[in-house]
C-alpha positions in Angstrom: 119.5 170.6 101.2 122.0 167.7 101.2 124.1 167.0 98.1 123.1 164.3 95.6 125.5 161.1 96.0 127.4 160.7 92.8 127.9 157.2 91.5 130.9 155.2 92.5 133.4 155.1 89.5 133.4 151.6 87.7 136.3 149.4 88.9 139.1 149.1 85.8 140.0 145.6 84.8 143.5 145.1 84.6 145.0 144.9 81.3 145.5 141.5 79.7 149.1 140.1 79.9 151.5 139.6 77.0 150.7 136.1 76.1 147.2 135.6 77.7 145.4 135.8 74.5 147.5 133.2 72.8 147.7 130.9 76.0 144.0 130.7 76.0 143.5 129.6 72.4 146.0 126.4 73.7 144.1 125.9 76.8 142.5 122.7 75.6 145.9 121.2 75.3 145.9 120.4 79.1 143.3 117.7 78.3 145.4 115.9 76.1 148.5 113.8 76.1 151.8 115.4 75.2 152.3 113.2 72.5 149.0 114.6 70.5 150.2 118.5 71.3 152.1 118.8 68.1 149.9 117.0 65.6 147.1 118.9 67.4 148.6 122.2 66.6 150.2 121.4 63.2 147.3 119.3 61.4 146.5 120.6 58.1 142.7 120.2 58.5 140.5 122.7 60.3 141.5 125.8 62.5 143.4 125.3 65.7 140.5 125.8 68.6 137.9 123.6 67.1 140.7 121.1 66.4 141.8 120.9 70.2 138.1 120.8 71.5 137.2 117.9 69.1 140.3 116.0 69.7 139.4 116.4 73.5 135.8 115.3 72.9 137.0 112.3 70.8 139.3 111.0 73.5 136.7 111.1 76.2 134.3 109.1 74.0 137.1 106.5 73.1 138.0 106.2 76.8 134.4 105.7 78.0 133.9 103.0 75.6 130.9 104.6 73.7 130.5 104.9 70.0 131.6 108.5 68.3 129.3 110.9 67.6 130.5 112.7 64.4 127.5 115.3 64.6 128.8 116.9 67.6 132.2 117.2 66.7 133.6 120.8 65.7 136.5 119.4 63.7 137.0 117.7 61.2 134.8 119.1 58.3 131.5 117.2 58.1 132.5 114.9 55.3 135.7 113.9 57.0 133.9 113.5 60.6 131.3 111.4 59.2 133.5 108.9 57.2 136.1 108.8 60.2 133.4 108.0 62.4 132.2 105.2 60.1 135.5 103.8 60.3 135.8 103.9 63.8 132.5 102.4 64.2 133.3 99.4 61.9 136.6 98.9 63.6 135.1 98.8 67.0 137.8 100.8 68.5 135.8 102.1 71.3 135.9 98.6 73.0 139.5 98.4 72.5 140.2 101.8 74.0 138.0 101.3 76.9 139.6 102.6 79.8 143.2 102.5 77.9 144.8 105.8 78.1 147.6 104.9 75.9 145.9 103.2 73.3 143.6 106.0 72.9 146.2 108.5 72.5 147.7 106.4 69.8 144.4 106.0 67.8 144.1 109.7 68.1 147.9 110.3 66.8 147.0 107.9 63.9 144.1 110.2 63.1 145.9 113.2 62.9 148.6 111.3 60.9 146.2 110.0 58.0 144.1 113.2 57.9 147.2 115.2 57.4 147.9 113.1 54.1 144.6 114.2 52.6 146.4 117.3 51.4 149.3 115.3 49.8 146.7 113.1 47.9 145.0 116.1 46.5 148.6 117.6 45.3 149.2 114.1 43.5 146.1 114.5 41.7 143.4 112.9 43.5 139.9 114.3 43.8 138.6 115.8 47.0 136.4 112.7 47.7 139.0 110.2 46.6 141.6 111.7 48.7 139.4 111.5 51.8 138.7 107.9 50.7 142.6 107.3 50.5 143.2 108.6 53.9 140.3 106.6 56.0 141.1 103.6 54.1 144.9 103.9 55.1 143.8 104.6 59.0 141.5 101.3 58.4 144.1 99.0 57.1 146.3 100.1 59.9 144.3 99.6 62.6 142.2 96.3 61.2 146.0 95.0 61.6 146.7 96.4 65.0 143.3 95.1 66.3 143.9 91.6 65.1 147.4 91.6 66.7 145.8 92.4 69.7 143.3 89.8 69.8 145.5 87.3 69.2 147.4 88.3 72.3 144.5 88.2 74.0 143.6 84.6 72.9 147.1 83.3 73.7 147.9 85.2 76.9 144.5 86.6 78.0 145.8 90.2 77.9 148.5 92.5 76.1 151.4 92.7 78.1 151.9 96.1 80.0 155.1 97.0 78.6 154.0 96.3 74.8 153.5 100.3 74.1 150.9 100.6 71.1 153.1 103.7 70.1 155.9 101.6 69.6 154.1 98.5 68.2 156.3 98.0 65.5 158.9 96.5 67.8 156.4 93.7 68.5 154.9 93.3 65.1 158.1 91.1 63.7 157.5 88.7 66.7 153.9 88.2 65.8 154.7 87.8 62.3 157.0 85.5 62.6 156.7 81.6 61.9 157.2 80.9 65.6 154.1 83.0 66.6 151.9 81.2 63.9 152.9 77.8 65.6 152.0 79.6 69.2 148.6 80.2 67.6 148.1 76.5 66.4 149.0 75.3 70.1 146.8 77.6 71.6 143.9 75.9 69.8 145.0 72.5 70.7 144.5 73.4 74.3 140.6 73.4 73.6 141.0 69.6 73.4 142.9 69.6 76.9 140.6 71.0 79.5 142.1 69.4 82.3 145.8 71.1 81.7 144.1 74.5 83.2 142.8 72.5 86.7 146.4 70.7 87.0 148.3 73.7 86.5 146.2 75.5 88.9 146.8 72.9 91.6 150.3 73.3 91.2 152.3 75.5 94.0 151.9 75.8 97.7 151.1 79.5 98.5 147.7 79.2 99.9 145.0 76.7 100.8 142.5 75.9 98.6 139.1 74.3 99.3 139.8 70.7 98.0 140.6 68.1 100.7 143.8 66.5 100.0 143.8 62.6 101.2 147.9 62.5 101.3 148.1 65.0 104.2 145.9 63.5 107.1 146.0 64.9 110.9 144.6 62.8 113.9 141.8 65.4 115.2 138.7 65.1 117.4 135.7 65.1 115.9 132.1 65.7 117.9 129.7 63.1 116.9 126.0 63.1 117.9 125.1 60.1 120.3 122.5 59.1 123.4 123.3 59.0 126.6 121.3 58.6 129.7 121.0 61.6 132.0 120.1 62.0 135.6 116.8 64.3 135.5 115.3 65.4 138.7 111.4 66.4 138.6 110.1 68.5 141.5 106.3 68.6 142.3 105.0 71.6 144.5 101.9 70.5 146.6 100.1 73.7 147.8 98.6 73.9 151.4 100.9 71.0 152.6 102.5 71.5 156.0 106.0 72.3 155.0 107.9 75.4 154.4 106.3 78.8 155.1 106.6 81.2 152.1 104.5 84.3 152.9 101.3 85.7 153.5 98.3 85.3 151.2 94.3 85.2 151.6 92.4 82.0 152.1 90.0 80.3 154.4 92.4 78.1 156.1 91.6 78.6 160.0 94.6 76.9 161.3 97.1 79.3 159.1 95.0 82.2 160.1 97.1 85.2 161.1 96.6 86.4 165.2 95.1 89.7 163.7 92.1 87.8 162.2 91.6 85.8 165.0 91.0 89.1 167.2 88.1 89.8 165.2 86.2 86.8 166.6 86.2 88.4 170.3 84.3 91.5 169.0 80.8 91.5 169.3 80.3 93.0 166.0 83.4 92.2 163.9 83.1 88.3 164.3 80.3 89.1 161.7 83.0 90.5 159.5 85.3 87.6 160.2 82.8 85.2 158.8 82.2 87.1 155.8 85.9 87.3 154.8 86.2 83.5 155.6 83.0 82.7 153.3 84.9 85.0 150.5 88.3 83.2 151.4 89.9 86.6 152.1 91.5 86.0 155.7 95.1 86.5 156.2 96.7 83.5 156.4 100.2 81.9 156.3 101.3 80.1 152.9 103.0 77.3 152.9 103.8 74.5 150.7 105.9 71.3 150.3 107.7 69.8 147.5 108.2 66.3 146.1 111.3 65.2 144.4 111.7 62.4 142.1 114.7 61.3 140.1 115.0 59.1 136.9 117.4 58.2 133.7 116.4 60.3 130.8 117.8 59.5 127.3 119.4 62.6 125.7 121.4 63.3 122.7 125.0 64.3 123.3 127.8 65.6 121.2 130.7 62.9 121.9 134.4 63.5 120.8 136.2 60.9 119.0 139.5 60.9 117.6 139.7 60.3 114.0 141.8 61.2 110.4 140.9 64.8 108.9 142.3 65.5 105.4 144.2 68.7 105.1 143.5 71.4 102.2 145.4 71.2 99.2 147.8 73.9 98.5 147.8 75.7 95.2 148.6 78.9 93.4 152.2 79.0 94.0 155.4 79.4 91.6 155.7 76.7 88.9 158.5 74.9 87.7 158.2 73.2 84.2 160.2 70.6 82.8 159.6 69.8 79.1 161.2 66.7 77.1 162.6 67.8 73.9 164.2 64.6 72.7 163.6 63.2 69.5 160.9 60.8 70.4 159.0 63.5 71.2 158.4 64.6 67.7 154.9 65.0 66.3 151.7 65.1 68.4 153.6 64.5 71.4 155.8 67.5 70.7 152.5 69.5 70.4 151.2 68.4 73.5 154.6 69.3 75.3 154.4 73.0 73.9 150.6 73.0 74.7 151.6 72.3 78.5 154.4 75.1 78.3 152.0 77.6 76.8 149.1 76.8 79.6 151.7 77.2 82.2 152.8 80.5 81.1 149.2 81.6 80.7 148.0 80.5 84.1 151.0 81.8 85.7 150.5 85.2 84.2 146.7 85.2 84.9 147.2 84.3 88.6 150.4 86.6 89.1 152.5 83.4 89.7 156.3 83.1 88.6 157.0 80.4 86.1 160.2 78.7 85.2 161.1 76.6 82.3 163.6 73.6 81.8 163.7 72.2 78.2 166.0 69.3 78.5 167.8 66.8 75.9 170.6 64.8 76.0 173.7 65.6 78.5 174.5 69.1 78.2 171.5 70.2 76.3 169.5 72.1 78.9 167.6 75.2 78.5 166.6 77.5 81.2 163.8 80.1 80.5 161.8 82.5 82.8 158.7 83.3 81.0 157.0 86.2 82.3 154.1 87.9 80.2 156.0 90.6 78.8 157.6 91.7 75.5 160.8 89.9 76.2 158.8 86.8 77.8 156.5 87.0 74.1 159.9 86.7 72.5 161.3 83.9 74.6 158.3 81.7 74.3 157.7 82.2 70.6 161.4 81.4 69.6 161.2 78.0 72.1 157.6 76.8 71.1 158.6 77.7 67.2 161.7 75.0 67.5 161.4 71.3 66.9 162.4 68.6 69.5 165.4 66.6 68.1 167.4 66.1 71.1 168.4 63.1 73.4 167.3 62.6 76.9 168.7 63.0 80.4 166.5 64.1 83.3 169.3 64.4 85.8 170.3 67.7 84.7 166.7 69.4 85.1 166.1 67.6 88.1 169.6 69.1 89.8 168.6 72.6 88.6 164.9 71.9 90.3 166.4 71.0 93.5 169.0 74.0 93.4 166.0 76.2 92.9 164.0 75.0 95.8 167.0 76.5 98.0 165.8 80.0 96.8 163.3 81.8 98.8 161.5 82.7 95.5 160.8 79.1 94.3 160.4 77.5 98.0 156.6 77.1 97.5 156.9 75.8 93.9 155.7 72.5 92.4 157.3 70.6 89.4 155.5 69.8 86.2 157.2 67.3 83.8 155.8 67.1 80.2 157.5 64.0 78.8 156.9 60.7 77.2 158.7 58.9 80.2 161.8 57.3 78.3 164.3 58.3 80.8 165.6 57.3 84.2 167.4 59.2 86.8 170.2 57.7 88.9 169.5 56.1 92.5 171.6 59.0 94.2 169.5 61.6 92.2 165.9 59.9 92.9 167.1 59.5 96.8 168.0 63.3 97.0 164.4 64.3 95.1 162.6 62.2 97.8 164.6 64.0 100.4 163.4 67.4 98.8 159.9 66.1 98.7 159.9 65.1 102.1 161.5 68.1 103.9 160.5 70.7 101.7 157.2 69.4 100.4 157.7 69.6 96.6 155.0 68.0 94.6 155.8 66.5 91.3 152.9 66.3 88.5 153.7 64.2 85.6 152.1 64.7 82.2 152.6 61.3 80.4 152.5 61.8 76.4 152.9 58.4 75.7 151.0 54.9 75.8 152.1 53.4 79.0 154.2 54.9 81.9 157.7 54.0 82.6 159.8 53.3 85.4 161.6 56.2 85.1 158.3 58.5 85.4 156.8 56.5 88.2 159.9 57.1 90.3 159.9 60.8 90.5 156.2 61.7 90.0 153.7 61.9 92.6 150.7 62.1 89.9 150.6 61.0 86.6 148.1 62.6 84.2 148.0 60.7 80.9 147.4 62.3 77.4 146.6 58.8 75.4 145.2 60.6 72.4 148.8 62.3 71.7 148.6 61.1 68.1 145.6 63.0 67.2 147.3 66.3 68.1 150.0 65.4 65.5 147.2 65.0 62.7 147.0 61.0 63.0 143.8 60.0 63.9 144.5 56.7 65.7 143.5 55.7 69.1 146.3 54.1 71.6 146.9 50.5 71.0 147.1 49.7 74.7 144.4 49.2 76.7 145.8 50.8 79.8 148.9 53.3 80.7 149.4 51.8 83.9 150.9 48.6 82.5 154.3 49.0 84.3 152.5 49.3 87.7 150.2 46.3 86.9 152.8 43.9 85.9 156.1 45.0 86.9 155.3 46.5 90.5 158.8 45.2 91.9 160.8 47.2 89.2 160.1 50.3 91.0 162.4 52.0 94.0 160.0 52.2 96.8 160.1 51.3 100.3 158.6 48.2 99.9 161.0 46.7 96.9 163.8 48.2 98.7 163.1 46.1 101.7 162.8 43.1 99.5 165.9 43.8 97.5 169.4 42.1 98.5 172.8 43.5 97.9 175.4 42.0 95.5 177.7 40.7 98.6 174.8 39.0 100.2 174.0 37.1 97.1 177.6 36.3 96.4 177.6 35.0 100.0 174.5 32.7 99.3 175.8 31.2 96.2 179.1 30.4 97.7 177.1 28.9 100.8 174.9 26.9 98.6 178.3 25.5 96.6 179.8 24.5 99.8 176.6 22.3 100.7 176.1 20.9 97.5 176.2 16.8 97.4 179.9 15.2 97.1 178.3 13.0 93.9 176.0 15.3 91.8 175.1 12.4 89.5 173.7 10.1 92.5 170.0 10.5 93.6 170.0 12.4 97.1 167.0 10.1 98.1 
């Protein structure tokens, strides 16, 4: 007899490591940001494992943008969880936190911070329900203000700047509570009355071709046009059985074209009957031949005919923006509000379309402010400081134009266009106007003017390629008054010779020529001026 097989001994598991049990309790920390580790481990509400698991669940719910489900939380206790979930839903925090990890982690840090105060409120004499309500109210007040500030930033700039960390929001809150920021919000609301500004600013720059035709840039190209031409058409008609070309062999009853093999049947006394039968059936093997008749005639037909003609190019757009803003004393009131609105819209559009924006605020001589305005924390502070100031300077356009021309030499601004917001009460020197014209011709610079006045001026007409008038600028300053002038083009209509252009330059004579003409007329004057020349 064979020996019974004994059972194999059970495999012995290795003993747990020294800190394995403790590390297992903290395994949920791997799913949380490091900024939540300390608060998650030391919070006074609940125990450690349920708290870490609930924080992970709440973080996932906020990041996905769905509402909190308090009944599925293992922490905090049900009364606190219900009140917290109601506050989060009332503030609509999932909408703000959707896809934003940094903001979501800041919300969780705030939850841990305020729930930790429940014990302190109870130590100060508050009941359990009162202490809970005080903590939830403090959390709601903080985030109601924070969400309101986020909404203001989105309203003004279209987004929250990337470098504005929510965990350090107090560094930006001072700017958002300043009087300058209130002026920014007021100006942003004015833009609803100027929808054309967005279109104008979008068309600035020359980084890419748009779908809009540009009539100012035309090239001579050949267009294919539909026309009618007489074409020679040859018709060939086939005539069967007409002596002509032998094409092959076919079955027929033509005796003249019969093959010799068929003719041999006629010499046989019996096969001749077969021949007659095949002829009756048109089944004799015969040579196939035919002839063709050709006819040539003129036939009208549509053709594509090339014809040279001008073709408008595509207007370039979406490039860097150079903005010159007139901050003279004449721009106070409604004109100042419109000029600030131009700056704010330029900053918004430039950031939304990832375009650099450089601002030149000019007043009198030596009154020139140069600011680059990206939408980050520093750019918001500079823009708020500028838009909160009043305009009380002089007017000198030469300084900013020289800066613009110098900027065009840099590669970064080579494809930029210039936007000037002004009332037009200035004038450039002839030398600077000629230099600007050279830059326009050689580098393609375009100058868009925003006229915040009743009529255009010679100074603005000389440097601007296109002028957009804001004739109801008084209404933006609170005055319900229309423009007293029927058209803003009074200068071009009644004083066309005042402009420095090619036509007026050819018709202008120099001072030396005028002096020579006067001297010549004096020499040719009559000797006795009092006597009638007749």
